[in-house]
N, C-alpha and C positions, 0 to 999 in steps of 0.2 A: 289566899282564899281556898278552902277545901272544895272537893268535888261537889259536895251537897250544897254549899253556899254558892257556888259558881251556877249550878243548875237552877237555884231559886232566883239569882239575879237575871239569867237569860229568860226564864219565864216571865218575870216581872217586866222586862223590856219588851218582850213579845205582846204581852197584854197591853202595854202602853200604846205601842204601834198599832195593834188591832183596834183598840177602843177610839184612838185619834182618827184613824181612816173611817171608821164607821160614822163618827161624829160628823166628818166632812162630806158625808153623802156617798162613800164608795160602796160598791156591792160586794157580796161575799166573794165572788170570782175575783174581783180587783184586790180585795185583802189578801187572798191565798197567793195571787201573783206576786205581791209586794212582800209577803213572808218568805216565799221561795227566794226571791231576789236579795233580801236583806240578811236572811239568816241561813242561806244555802240550804234549805229545808227541802226535802223530798216532797213531790206534789201532793201524794196522797195524805201525807201528814200535814201539809200546809192547809188543805182544805179542812181537816178535823180542827186544826188550830184556829182557823178563821171562824168556824163555828163555835169555838169555845167549848167542845165536848171533849170530855176524858174518853179513855178507851172503852171503859163500861158503857158509857152513854151511846157511843158509836155502835157497839154490839146491839144495844137495845133498839136503837133507831133502824139499824140495818135489818135486824130480824122483823122489825114491824113492817118495813117497806118490802121485805122479801120472805114472807112466811114460810116457804118451803126450805129456806136456806139453813145452813148451820155456820156458826162463827164463835170464836173465843177471843178473849182479849190478847192472849199469847200469840195468836195467828195474826190478829190485827197488826201487832207490833212487827212480826216478821214480814208481812205484805208491805208495810210502810218504809222498811228499810232496804228493801231489795232495789237495785242489783248489789249494793255495797254490804252484803250480807243478808241475813233473811232467807226468805223463799219467794219464788217467783209466784205472783198472784194468777190464778186461773182467770181466763176471760170472762166466766160466769161471775166471778167476784168483782171485777172490774165494772161489768155491766149493772150489777146490783149496787155497787157503791155510787155509780153515776145517778142511779134513781134515788138513792138515799140522799146524796148531796144536792140533786136536782141540777145536775150539769151534764156535760158530754164526757164519753169516756177519754177523749183525746186531752181532756183537761187534766186528766189524772195521771198522765205519763209524760215524761220529758225525754230529751235526746238520749241520756244514758239508758233509761228503759228501752227505748226502741231499738238500740243496737243489739238487744238480747231477744227481741221478738222475732217470730217467723214471719214469711211473707203472708201466711194466711192470717196470722194475729195482726199484723199491720193493717190489713184490709179491714178488719174487724173495728180495730181502734180508729182508724180514720186519719185524715190528714191534720197536722197542727193547724190551729187558728191562725189566719193572716190578718185579722183585724181585731180591734178591741173597742168597747165602748169607752167614751172619754173618762179618762183617769187623769184628773188634775194635778194630785199630790202624790207622786210615788218617790219624790226626795223631800225631806222636811223644809218647810218654808216658815218664815216668820208668820205669827198668826193673822197679822194685818193683811200680809200678802196672801194667805191662804183664802181669807174671806173674800177679798178682792177678785182673784182668779174664779173661785167658786161662783160668785155672782155674775161675773162676765160669761161664763158658760151657760148659766141658767137664762139670763137676759142680755144678750150681746148689744142689743140696740141702745140699751140704757147705760151698761157698765163697761163695755168694752173700750179700753183707750190704749195710748201708746204705752202707758206705764205696764199694763197687763200684758201686752205682747212683749215688753222687755222681760217680764218676769218668766214668761214661757220660754223665750229665748235662752235665759240663764238656765233653766230646767234642761233644755236641749243640750247645751255646752256641758252640763254636769254628766249627762248620759254619754256623751262623746268620751269624757275623760274616763268614765267608768268602763267603757268598751276597751280602751287601751290597758287598763289594769286588770279587768275581770272577765272579758271576752263578750261576744256578741248575745249569748243567750241572758247574761246578766243585764245588758242594756236595752235589748228589744222590747220588753213588756211597757216600759216607760216611755220609750220613744214612740211607740204605737199610741200610748195614751196622749201624747203631746200632739201627734198628728190629728187625732180624732177630735180632741178639744179645740185646736186651732180650726179645723175645718168646719166644726159645729158652729163656731163664732162667726166665720166668714160668711154663713148663710144669711145672717140677719144684722151683722154689724153695720155701722154708719159707712157710707161711701168712702169717706176719708181713711177709714181704718182698713178697708178691704184689701187694698195693695199690700200693706204691711203684713196682714194676715196671710194672704196668698204666697207672698214671698216667703215667710216663715215656714207655710206648710210645705213649699217646694224644698226648701233646705231639709227639713225634718224627713220628707219623703225620700229624698235623695240618700240621707243617712240611714234610713230603713232598709234601702236597696243594698247599701254597702254591707249592713249587717247580715242580710240574707246571703250576699255573696260569700261572706266569711264563713257562713253555716253550710256553704255549698250547695245552696238552693237557687241556682240561676233562673229558674221560672219565676218565683216569686220576686227575686232581685229585678228581673225585667219589668215585671208588673209595676213595681215601685218606681223604677226609673222612668217609665213611661207616665205614670201619675205626677211624678215630680216635674217633668217636662210640661204637661198640660197646665199645672199650676203656675210655673215660671211663666208660660206663655200669657196666661190670664193676668199675671201680675205686670207683665210687660217687662220682665227682667231678663234682658238679652244677656248679660253676664252669666246668669244661671243657667240659661240655655246652652250656651257655649261650654260651660264646665260639664254640663250633663253629657254633651257628646264625648268629652274626653273620658268620662266615667264609663260610658257605653263602650267605647274603644277599648279601654282596660278590661272590661268584661269579656269583650270578644277575645282578648289575649287568654284568659282563663280558659275558654273553649278551644283555643288555638286555631282561631279563624283569622288568619293574615289578612285577607282581602278586607273583612270587615274592619279590622284594626286600622288599616291604612285609609279606608273610605271615610270612617267617622273622625279619624284625627285630621285628615285634610278638610273636611266639612266644618270642623271647629276652627280651623286656621283660616278658610277662604270665605266663610259665611259672614253675614252682618252682625256678628257677636261682638260685645265689648269685653274681650279678654284682657284681664289685666296682665302684666308682663309675665308673672310666675306662670299663669295657666298658658301662655303662649309658649314658654319654654317647655311645659310638659307635653303639649301638643307637637312640638318640633320633634322631640325625641320620640314620642309615641308614633309619629308618621315613619320615622327612620326605622323603628322596629318593626313596623307592618312591611316596609319594603324588604327588609332583610328575611322576614318570614316568607316572603314571596319569592326569594331568590333574586331580587333585583339588586343591581349595584347601588351602594349606599356610602357616601363619604362621611362616616360617622364623626370623624374628627372636625370636619367643618361644621356638622350640625351642632355639636357641642360647643365648638368656639361661639356660635350664634346663641345658643341656649343659655350658657352660665351667666353672661352679663344681664340676662333678664331675671335671673334667679336670685337677685341680691338677697342675702339673709336666709335663703333657703337652699343653699347649695348642697348641704347634706342630704336632703330629700331628693334633689335632682341627681346626686350620685347613685342612688338606688334605682332610679328610672334608667339612667345611662348604663348601669351594670347588666340590667335585663337586655338592653339594646346590644351591648357588646357580646353578650351570649348568644344572642340570635344572630349576629354578624359573624359567628364562627371564632371568636376570641374569648372563651370561657375563663382563660386565666386572668384577663384584665378585669373580667366580671367578678371573680372571686376575690380579687384583691380590693376592689370598690366596696363589696359587701363586707368584707374583713374590717376594713377601716370605719364603715359605719356602725358595724356591731360593736366594735371596741371603744366608740366615742361615748357611751353612756347616755346618748341623746334619745335613743328609741324607747318607745313604750314596751312594756311586757310583752303585749301581743305581736308587735312588730319585730321584737328580738327573736321570737319563734319562727315567724313568716319568712323574714329575710335570712335567718339561718338556714331554713329550708331551701331558699333560692341559692344561697351560697353552696349548699351541699350538692344540688343539681348542677351548678356550674363546675364544681370540682370533679363530679362524675363524668361531664363532658370532656374535662381536660385530662382524664385518664388518670386520676388520684383517687383511688378507691378508699384508702384508709382515712385521710382527712375528711373525705366525703361522708363516710359512714359515721364518723365520730360527730360531725356537725349534724346529720341528719337524726341521730339518737338524741342530741340535746333539743333540736327543734321538735321531734315528736313529743318528747316529755313535756315542753311547754305547751304544744297543740292540745294535749289531752287534758293538762291542767286548766287551761283557759277556754277550751270548747271551740278551737279554730278548726273545723272540718277542712277548710281550703288549705291550711298549712298541712294537715295530714295527708291530703291528697298529693302534694308535692313531694312529701317524704316517700310515699308509695310509689310514685313515678321515678323518683331518684332509685329506689330499690331495684326497679325493674332494669334500670340502665346499668346497675351495678352486677347483674346476675352473672356476666362472664368472670367475675372475681368472687364467686359464691364461696370458694374454698378459704378465702381469706378470712381469719377469725372475727375481725372487726365487723366485715360485711355480714358474717353470720350472726354477730350479735344483733345487728340492726334487723335482720330477717326475724330473728327471735322476738325483738321488740315490737316490730310491726304486726306479728302474728299473735301477739299476748294482747289480753283485753286490759283496757286501762283500768 
């Protein structure tokens, strides 16, 4: 297929998606979000495509909405492609574009744009949106399913049933897989849509359905918190974890409550708060939660990690002897938790070996390959092995930038700080250059 035919095919597919979403009741904002997710489109271009406007049409509408402005089609193209080429759009243009599209300026920029904005410009742009109106169908469903879910959101008392909940759970699982392959930014809009749709139904659904909906809402909110963690936004992650806990409590789901305590303990590790790591892990172990064996294994290792962070004596071999029998079938995942604990316990060589085994297994998602590669690079730096550490960090950084994992990038930057005393090493210098460069 030549380039012109490929372009026509891509346009036809984009139009098919756009028309399908509008037919199902989605707003222009929701269509733009889906075009970004599905076609990796820049947000300003996605909004124009969502409206079905050619460049000349945007110029016409923009000048009508902003009579004192000046704009050409070539300039539209340059502003739409930035920062991957093109020209940086002035704040005045973004403000006028928001008026033209009837949206907020923050809707027209994404994480890549924000990395190139000044502090003053970020204040003008505003914070990214943390909620979304119900978006039922961001992943294609069978037409019959689509109709049933749409009807259930519109009239929960009449149409919400167990099959609808099952359909939405399938959507959530799809977004979880998407996160592993494409990163948090790709999955987040759809997950927020699932949360909004489920919560909207829970308000008026029959009593027999409410517990199922609240339990699903808690699961989706927990995953939203996880996505914000990976985007290095602990404030929003904490908000969503708290919301998930409230919904799990409302559903009477004690297992989910214990799991969320473990998740919060893990987030405390991101902030390197050993006391909170230990407190939350012990609460998960000692409270009235119905932890399944795997979660108990995670909590045991998490508590040991917190003890090590606080300088307390910990018999990690004894802990792992207790944890591994509980992790039947999930030993590889537990290896990764144990590796971090060994690093905190002062044995980074053992940690690096466990990470290496997991990375070579072929069992990790794309996102986890980058994240745990960064963890291994950190362990190697602690072990005094600068070259292997820097090589692993460079690989992890490339993966982090490709998939949009800010948390992985933060670990790489911390590793570089730990490697400063070897700054004359050529490989460490390569890492410093990679960190300093723009993706």
